[in-house]
N, C-alpha and C positions, 0 to 999 in steps of 0.2 A: 637778571634781578640778583640783586644783592641783600643780603640778611644773616642772621646768626639765630638758629634754634637754641632754644635753651631748657633744660627739663630738671626739674630736682628731685630726688625720691630723700621721704622725709623718716626722722627719728621719732619724730613726738612733735605735732602741732608745726609750727614754723621753724623747726630748726633740721637742716638739711645735712643728711648723711650722703648724698650723692648726687652730683651736679653732671649734665652733660650738656653739651653744646657742639653744634655742626654749623658751620662756617660755611656760608653758600657765596660765590661772586660770577656775575654774568654768568649765573643759572646752571654753574655748575657747583656740587659739593667737593670741598675744596678738602678738609679736613673735619673729623669727629673726634672731639676728646673728651672725656671719661675717666671722674676721681671721688673717692670714696672722700668722705670729711667725716672727722673727729666731729661730732655734732657737742654744743652749750650742754645739752642736756645729760650729756655722757654719765656713766655708762648706760643711763635709762632710756628704752626704747619702748615704744607702744610697741603690745603685741598684736594689734589688728595692724600696725603699719609694718613691722615685721614680717606678717605673714604673707601680707601684698607684695612686696621685694625683696624677700628673703635675706636681707642686710641685716645681721646681728651685732652685737655692740663687740663680739671679739674677733668681729671682721675690720672691727674701726678702731680698734685699742693705739695700734701703733702711725694710725693715719693724722695729718695734720689738719687744724682747725681751720674755717674759714678763714679766721682772719691770719693766718700762715700761709695758704693759698693765695691772697687776694691779690701776689703780687704776677701772680702767672692767671689768674681769671683776670684781670682788670681789662687788658688788651682784647678780651674776648669782647667785653661788655660795654666799652667806651664808641662812642661815636661810631654807632648802626643802629640799625633798627632789629630789635630784638622778636623774634616769635616765639610763642607757648600756646599748646592743647591744652585751652583753659588756662589764659594769663593770666587772671586774679590769682588763681593760685600760685603760682608760680615769681611771678611778679610780688606781689606777698612775701614770701619766703627770701627773695632777694633783699628786698625792703627791711625786714625786721634785724637779716644776717649783716646787713651792713650798720643798721641801728646800733646792736647789739652790741659789734663791734667799735663802734664810735666812725665808721670808712663812710667817705663821701660819696652820695649818690654820685655815677658815670655819668655824662651827658650820653643819654639814650630815649631810645624811642621805644615802644613795643605796638605790637596787634597779636589779639587771638586769632589763635588758627580755626578753635571751634566756632566762632560767629562766621569767619570768612567762610568755610565749608557749608554753613547753613546758607549763606549768599550764592555761594557757586552751586551745589549740588540742595536743592531746594525740595524739601517733601521725604527725606530718608529716615524708616524708623530709627538712629543711631546714628549720633556722631562722635561716640567713643572714639577714642584713639585704635584701639586695636577694630574695630567695625570698619571705619574708613580703609583702613591699612588692608581688610580681607575682602573688603571692595575693589583695591585696585592690586590687588598679590603683592602688598608692599610687606615681604618676612620683615620679622623684627622679632628680637625679647623684652615682650614687653614688662614695665614696670621695670627696667634697670636705665638709669639717666642718657647714658652716652645712645642707646637705640632711642627711643623715645625719641629722643630730639632729632635722630636723623628721619626717624620716622616722620614726625613734623614737616623736617623740612621737603621731604619729599611727598608729602601731603600738598604742600606749597606751590611748589612746584607742580604740581598736576593741578590742581587749580590754575598756576598762569597757563597751563596750556587750553585748557578748556576754558577760558575766558579771553583767548587770544591774547594775552598782557606781555609785552619785555620787560615790563621791569614791575616791580613790586608797588612802587606807585601808580604806574598801568592800572596794576590788581585789583588797589585800595579803592581807587577812582569807580571805575567800573564795576565794582560790588557796592559802593554806598558808602566805604567806611574809610575811617580815618587813624593814622595813628595819635599813640597817646603819651604821652610822655611820662618818664619812668619817677 
């Protein structure tokens, strides 16, 4: 099972203030990366967003922009399958950031771990990341991008075990899902 889990925390709408990435190779988490991002809307921070993740404008004032970080982020995102919990949101933030800075969209596909969880564990009362992680005793600091990305990766690995799927491709086939192009 090989993929990269991704998560964003946002300052406002689709302006990221933190990115988290977790690389899984052959069924093992090999690296987790998290970086604060000076958002394009800086210094504005939506009060609701700030309350959720606890990241303030003062935390971001000396951080690099998404454009400045692109050289470091791009290898994580190219030629891989990205997995995100509520992928529509995270892929929207990624696309908006790339568009804002006029950066080329990397060659990647993606899949949503919420949808995958609904196919794997039918009928649960909640498919929120923290609810699913509680169910499997996965401890993490919710609403911080690196921790959320790693928790997402662990859930996908758990789904692979549940479905007896040795690869992400097998897991998607067994669950009736397909990857989507970024």
